N, C-alpha and C positions, 0 to 999 in steps of 0.2 A: 189190391192194386189201386183202388180209388182212394183209400185212406192215405196211402203213401204219397200219391200225387197231391192230395189236399195238404198234407204236412209240408211238402216242399213249397207249395204256394205260400203257406203261412211264413215259412222261413225267409223266402225272398221278399215278402211284404215287410217283415220286420227289418231285414237288412236294408231295404230301400228307405224305410222310415229313418233308420239310424243314419244312413248316408245323407239324407236330406237335412237332418238336424245338424250334422257335422258341417255341412256346407253353409247352412244358415249362420251357425256360430262363427265360422271363419270369416264370412262376409261382414258380420257385425264387428268383429275385431278389426278388420281392415278399415271399415268406415270410421270407427272410433279413432284409430291411429291417424287416419288422414285428417280428421277434424282437429286433432291436437296439433298436427304440423301446420295447419292453416292459421292457428292463433298467432297474433303478432308477438314477436319476441320482445321482452322488456328491454328498454334502452339502457346501455351501460351508464354508470354514474358520470356526471359531467363536472369538470373542475371550472369554477367561476373566477372571474377577475377579482371579485371581493375576497374570495378565499385565498388567492395567491398574495394579494396585498397584505392580508392579515398575517400570513406566514412570513412575508418579508419583514414586517415589523417585529415579529417574534424573533426571527433569526438575527436581525440587526442588534437586538438587545442581547441575544445569546452570545454572539461573537465579540461583543465589546469587551475589552480587557484593559487592565491597568498594570503598570510596572513602575516600581520605584527605582530611580536612577540617581547616580552621583557623578558629578562632573567638576572639573577645575576651570574656573573662569579667570582670565587675565585681562584686566582693563588698563589700557594705555591712552593717555591724552597729552598732547604737547601744545605749549603756548609760549610764544616769545622765546623759544629755545629751551624752555623748562618743561620737563616731563613729570607727570604724576602717574602713579601705577598702583594698582590694587590686585592682590592675589586672593581669590576666594575659592572655597570648596562648597558646592551647593548640592542640596538633595531635593529632588522633586518627584512628584507623581505624575506620570504621563498616561492619559487615557486615549485609547485608539479603538477605531471601529468603523462602521459603515454609516455614512450620513445619507439617509434616504431623502433625496430632494429631486430637483428637476432632471438630474441625470439618470433617474430610475424609470424604466419602462417595462411593461408586461404585455406580451402578445400571446394569445391562445388561438391555435388553429384546431378547431373541434373536428374537422374532417380527418386530418392526419394525426390528431391527438398529440400535438406537440406544443410545449410551453417554452417560449423564449423570454428570458428575463435579462434585461440590461441593468447592470448595477454600476455605481461609481466605485472606484477603487477605495479600499480602506485608507484612512488617514488619521493623523493625530487630531483628536477632538478637543482635548483640553490639557493644559499644563498647570499644575499647582506646585508652587514653591513651598517646600516644607521647612527647609533650614538653609541658612546662609552663614558661613563662618569665614571671617577675614583673617588670613594668616600673615599678610604683609600689606602695608599701605605706606606709600611715600609720596610726598607732594613737593613740587618745585617752589623756590622762594617766591616767585611771582605767579605761581600757578597752583593755588590751593584747591582743595575739593569743595565744590559748590553743590547746591541742591540739584542742579541739572545733571551733575555727574552721577549722583545717586540714582536718578531716574534712568540715565543711560545704562548704568550697571544692571538695574532691574530688567531693562529690555534685553540686554545681552544675556543675562541669566536665563530668561524665558526662551530666547531664541536658541541657545545652546541645548537646553533641555528638549526643546521641540525637535531639533536636528538629531539629537541622540536617540529620541524615541523613534524617529523615522528609520534610523540605521540599526535599530536593535533587533529587527526581525518580527516585531509585532504586526506590522502591516501585511507582510506576506502570510503570516499565520491567520490573520483575520480574513483575508481574501480566500484562501484555500478552505477555511472552515465554513465560510458562508456558502461557497459552491457545493461543498459536500453535504451540508445539512439540508439545503434547499432540494437537492436531488433526492435525498433520502425521504424527505417529507412529501414530495409531489410526484415522484415516480411510482404511480400505482394506477390501477384501472386502465392499463394500456397506454398511459401518457409517458412521453419522454420529455426530459427537461434539458434545455441548453442555457447555460449561464455565460453571458458575455460581459466584458468590462467596457464601460463608457470611456470615450476619449476626452470627455469634458474635464477640465481642471476644477478642483474644489479649493476654495480659499482657505488659508491657514487661519486658525483662531486668533482673535486679537489679543 
């Protein structure tokens, strides 16, 4: 009877020791987990103003495009009742894109992680006359072609190519491409991007 009671006491002591060890192990796990949760979380990446400006410059180069156009130019000038006329077929290269200037603005709200970019509308940046062919030219008796007429014809040629470039769809394509590419490049790490167009007018190339 004494041996049996002693055996039971040993079993209970072992059980109690195991229970104490398990409780201590659990407390240690809880303390470690609590210490991990108290560590400061790393801040998410921040988009800087300089980064956005660099992306703007890259996108402006990316969406710039060129198109070769052909147009018919009719030049008329009257003097003393006599009319001189020239019919020309011109070929030119028109470059269109976004001119990053004073109409460009970048605002970053780090709290709401929102980037607002104001861009000027795409425009014709340059006109290069590649070829001019005269198919008909007639001058009045007292109204011959003069050097100033040639200069006026050149101005009219460039103006018509510029207008044809504006009406060709290049500008709409450049605008939509710039918005799409900027959003693809900058919409990450929780940021949203709004691209708005400036109401400021940009001058035509000389």
